[in-house]
C-alpha positions in Angstrom: 66.0 72.1 99.0 62.9 69.8 98.2 64.5 67.6 95.4 65.8 64.0 96.2 69.5 65.7 95.8 69.1 66.7 99.1 70.9 70.1 98.8 71.2 72.7 101.0 69.4 75.7 99.6 70.5 78.1 102.8 72.0 78.4 106.0 71.3 81.0 109.3 73.8 81.4 112.1 72.5 81.5 115.8 71.6 84.4 117.3 68.7 87.0 117.1 71.3 88.9 115.2 70.8 86.6 112.2 67.1 85.9 112.4 66.7 87.7 109.0 70.0 87.3 107.8 70.4 84.1 105.5 73.1 83.0 103.3 71.4 81.1 100.2 72.6 78.7 98.1 71.2 78.3 94.3 71.9 75.3 91.7 71.7 75.6 88.3 73.8 74.8 85.0 75.7 77.3 82.5 74.1 78.8 79.8 75.6 79.0 75.9 78.6 81.6 75.5 78.6 81.8 79.3 81.9 80.0 81.0 85.2 79.9 78.9 86.9 76.8 78.3 91.1 76.8 79.2 93.1 74.3 76.9 96.9 74.6 77.7 99.2 72.5 75.4 103.2 72.6 75.3 105.1 72.2 72.7 107.3 70.4 74.7 106.3 68.0 77.7 107.2 69.6 81.2 108.3 73.1 79.8 106.0 76.0 80.6 108.0 78.2 78.4 106.4 76.1 75.3 102.7 76.8 76.8 100.1 78.0 74.6 96.6 78.7 75.9 93.3 78.3 73.7 89.8 79.6 74.7 86.5 78.1 73.4 83.0 78.2 75.3 81.7 74.9 77.4 78.2 74.2 75.5 75.2 75.1 77.2 74.3 72.8 80.3 77.5 71.0 80.6 78.8 72.6 84.1 77.1 72.6 87.5 76.5 76.3 88.6 76.3 77.0 92.3 75.4 80.7 93.4 76.0 81.5 97.1 74.8 84.5 98.5 76.1 85.5 102.0 74.1 87.6 104.6 75.7 91.0 103.0 74.9 90.0 99.9 78.1 89.0 98.7 77.6 86.6 95.7 80.1 83.9 94.5 79.5 81.7 91.8 81.3 78.7 91.2 81.2 76.5 87.9 82.2 72.7 88.0 82.8 70.4 85.5 81.5 66.9 85.3 84.2 65.5 87.2 83.7 68.3 90.2 86.8 70.4 89.4 86.1 74.1 89.9 86.6 75.8 86.2 85.5 79.3 87.0 85.1 81.1 90.4 83.0 84.2 89.9 82.7 87.0 92.5 80.5 89.9 92.6 82.5 93.0 93.0 79.7 95.8 92.5 76.1 95.7 90.8 76.6 93.8 87.6 80.4 93.5 87.9 82.0 90.4 88.3 85.6 89.2 89.2 86.2 85.9 87.0 89.3 83.2 88.0 89.5 80.6 85.6 91.1 77.2 86.1 92.4 74.8 83.5 93.1 71.2 83.9 95.0 68.3 81.8 93.0 65.0 81.1 93.6 63.2 84.4 92.7 66.3 86.5 96.4 68.1 86.9 95.9 71.9 87.5 97.6 73.3 84.5 96.6 77.4 84.5 95.0 79.6 86.6 93.9 83.0 85.0 93.5 85.8 87.9 90.7 88.3 87.4 92.4 91.0 85.9 93.8 88.8 83.2 90.5 87.1 82.9 89.0 90.5 81.5 90.9 90.0 78.2 90.1 86.5 77.5 87.9 86.1 74.5 86.4 82.8 73.1 88.7 81.8 70.1 91.4 83.3 71.6 95.2 81.8 71.2 97.9 83.2 74.1 101.4 81.7 74.3 103.7 82.2 77.2 105.2 85.1 76.4 101.6 86.8 75.9 101.2 89.9 78.1 98.2 88.5 79.8 99.6 85.4 80.4 103.0 86.7 81.7 101.0 89.3 83.9 98.3 87.3 84.7 98.5 83.4 84.8 99.9 80.7 86.8 101.4 77.7 84.8 102.2 74.3 85.8 103.6 71.5 84.3 103.9 67.9 85.3 106.1 64.4 84.2 104.7 61.3 83.7 104.4 60.3 87.5 102.4 63.5 88.3 105.2 65.6 89.7 105.1 69.2 89.2 108.5 70.0 87.2 107.9 73.6 86.5 105.9 76.3 87.8 105.6 79.9 86.1 103.6 82.5 88.4 102.6 86.1 87.4 105.6 88.6 87.3 107.8 85.9 88.2 110.6 83.5 86.2 110.0 79.7 86.0 110.7 77.5 88.9 112.2 74.1 88.4 111.9 71.1 89.9 113.9 67.7 90.2 112.5 64.3 92.0 114.2 61.1 92.5 112.7 57.8 91.5 110.9 58.0 95.4 109.1 61.0 94.2 111.1 63.1 96.2 112.0 66.5 95.8 115.8 66.7 95.3 116.4 69.7 93.3 115.2 73.2 93.4 115.8 76.4 91.0 114.0 79.4 90.7 114.7 82.8 88.6 117.4 84.0 90.8 119.1 80.9 91.0 119.3 80.3 87.4 121.1 83.4 86.4 124.0 82.0 88.5 123.7 78.4 87.1 122.6 77.3 91.0 120.4 74.8 92.2 119.0 74.0 96.1 119.8 70.3 96.7 118.0 68.2 99.4 119.6 64.9 100.4 117.3 62.2 102.5 118.2 59.1 104.5 116.4 56.0 104.1 113.5 57.2 106.9 113.2 60.2 103.8 114.3 62.5 106.7 116.2 65.7 105.3 119.6 65.6 106.4 121.5 67.9 103.9 120.5 70.8 101.9 123.0 72.3 99.7 123.6 75.3 97.2 125.5 73.3 94.2 126.2 74.8 90.9 125.6 73.3 87.4 125.4 74.2 83.9 123.1 71.0 83.3 119.5 71.9 82.1 116.4 70.4 84.2 115.8 67.7 82.2 119.3 66.3 82.2 119.3 66.6 86.1 116.2 64.7 85.8 117.9 62.4 83.8 120.3 61.5 86.1 117.9 60.5 89.1 115.9 58.6 86.3 119.0 56.2 85.1 118.4 52.7 85.9 122.2 52.6 86.9 121.3 55.0 89.7 119.9 54.7 93.2 119.1 57.6 95.7 119.6 55.8 98.6 121.5 57.4 101.4 124.6 55.0 101.3 124.9 55.0 97.7 125.8 58.6 97.5 129.5 59.2 97.6 129.0 62.7 98.3 125.8 63.7 100.4 126.2 67.2 99.3 126.4 66.3 95.5 123.6 65.5 93.0 123.5 62.1 92.1 127.1 61.7 92.3 127.7 63.5 89.4 131.1 65.2 88.6 129.0 68.1 86.5 128.0 69.7 89.8 129.9 71.3 92.3 129.5 72.2 95.9 129.0 76.1 96.3 128.1 75.5 100.5 126.2 73.6 102.9 122.9 75.4 104.2 121.7 72.9 106.3 122.5 69.7 108.2 120.4 67.3 110.4 121.4 63.7 112.1 119.0 61.7 113.6 119.7 59.0 116.7 120.0 55.2 115.3 121.0 56.0 112.2 124.6 55.5 110.4 125.7 58.6 108.1 128.7 58.7 106.3 129.5 62.6 107.0 131.9 63.5 109.5 129.3 65.8 111.1 127.8 62.7 112.2 128.9 63.6 115.5 128.5 65.9 118.7 131.8 65.5 120.2 132.0 69.2 120.2 128.7 69.7 121.9 128.8 67.4 124.7 125.6 66.4 127.3 126.9 68.0 130.6 125.4 67.5 133.8 123.5 70.8 135.4 121.5 71.7 138.7 118.4 69.8 137.5 119.7 67.2 135.1 122.4 64.2 135.7 124.2 62.2 133.4 122.2 59.1 134.6 119.1 60.7 133.4 120.7 60.9 129.4 119.3 57.8 127.7 121.7 55.8 125.0 118.8 54.2 123.5 117.0 56.7 121.6 116.2 56.2 118.1 114.9 58.2 115.4 115.2 61.4 117.5 116.6 64.4 116.0 120.3 64.3 117.4 122.2 66.9 115.6 121.5 70.4 113.5 123.5 72.9 111.5 121.9 75.8 110.0 123.9 78.3 107.6 123.6 81.9 109.3 123.0 85.2 106.9 126.0 87.2 107.2 127.6 90.0 105.3 131.2 88.7 105.1 132.5 86.0 102.8 133.2 83.1 105.1 130.0 80.7 105.9 129.0 80.8 109.7 126.8 78.3 111.0 124.7 77.6 114.3 125.0 74.1 115.4 122.9 72.4 118.1 123.1 69.0 119.5 119.8 67.3 121.3 120.0 64.8 124.5 116.6 62.7 125.6 116.1 60.9 128.4 114.4 57.4 128.7 110.9 58.6 127.9 112.2 60.4 124.8 111.5 64.0 126.0 114.2 66.6 124.9 116.8 66.5 128.1 119.1 68.9 127.1 120.0 71.2 123.9 123.5 72.5 123.1 123.6 75.3 120.6 127.0 76.8 119.6 127.1 80.3 117.7 129.7 81.4 115.2 131.4 83.6 117.8 132.0 80.4 120.0 129.2 81.1 122.7 127.4 77.9 123.8 124.3 78.1 125.2 122.8 74.9 127.0 119.4 74.4 127.8 118.1 71.4 130.2 114.7 70.6 130.7 112.9 68.7 134.1 109.7 67.1 133.2 106.6 66.3 135.6 105.3 63.0 135.8 102.5 63.5 133.2 105.5 65.2 130.9 104.9 68.8 131.1 108.0 70.8 131.9 108.3 71.5 135.9 112.0 73.2 135.1 113.6 74.9 132.2 117.5 76.0 132.7 119.4 78.2 130.3 123.3 78.6 130.8 125.3 80.8 128.4 128.9 81.4 129.8 128.4 81.9 133.2 124.8 83.6 133.3 122.1 81.3 134.1 118.3 81.6 134.0 116.0 79.3 135.6 112.3 78.9 135.0 110.0 77.1 136.9 106.2 76.5 135.8 103.5 75.2 137.8 100.1 73.5 136.4 96.6 72.4 137.5 95.2 68.9 137.7 94.4 69.7 134.0 97.5 70.3 132.9 97.3 74.0 132.3 100.0 76.3 133.6 99.2 78.4 136.5 102.7 80.1 137.4 105.8 81.0 135.9 108.7 81.9 138.2 112.3 83.2 136.6 115.4 83.4 138.4 118.3 85.3 136.2 122.0 84.6 137.6 120.6 83.8 141.1 118.8 86.8 141.9 115.5 87.1 143.2 112.7 85.2 141.5 110.2 86.8 139.4 107.0 85.7 138.7 
């Protein structure tokens, strides 16, 4: 445009097809009674169930209005407040018909509410809508935050609220949705002092979200890994019980308190492409061990366990995976000087699969040869 703001007024794609097809951009401001202002208040801080949404109109010329019309005539209008936050996105559906998506924020810019187009059709100036109102329950997203800016609760259309609990390092430690809440269960995450997830557990407690948060905000408690009596119990609380371990991870060069910090049952074994001398004992920070809970129809927890071994360059040399039925899959890797996989050997029981790769001078794969159980190579 010709103003000193130097804003884009139109764009056109390259090629003769788009010679007469231009995306235009127009700038203006809102008029009176055009855009609703959404104000969200909470009877209890951090609780979406106490939310009330009230609506009034923005005064004229208080919002920046940008209208973008693409090559096919599709139009999207955005209204932004003085801080640059989008408060309304209006999309053309058909001639004279628009779909409005409204956004509401708190005084420091945190997103508190999103009302989808179907719900926006029912909003009126001067309205007041509570958490249980059909418009809010079916068509609105609600969010709440604590004093540190962490989202503590979220409610999506047609769903029960989701709860979040954080430690003093602002790491998410507990999560609960409507299904978990019906059985007083939470998903608990444990971190080591490098902020890596090392445990994920399903736990049970009747404590409320605020009570659990209070355990982590207590001045007498520090969520350092070595301070946890049991890494599967939140905040060492006797009011929480372990249901099952969902995931475990261990890393080279770090001392863990759990007995699962061992790969003795999944040892490194020399194969036709790797030897014991290839394995480095000086690896630090690399993933050493993983354990995943598998979904089964039985009542006994079954896990898939994997141990990882590396060479002196930090490249994965061998992974050893044990399945619930006792089968062990051992996958070994041999690399080129540049770090590309040259050979991959997979051994399960008495069956061996050998895959060989070739590359061009730019490191692109040019060939792949597979040999199964000593048979003829397939390329």
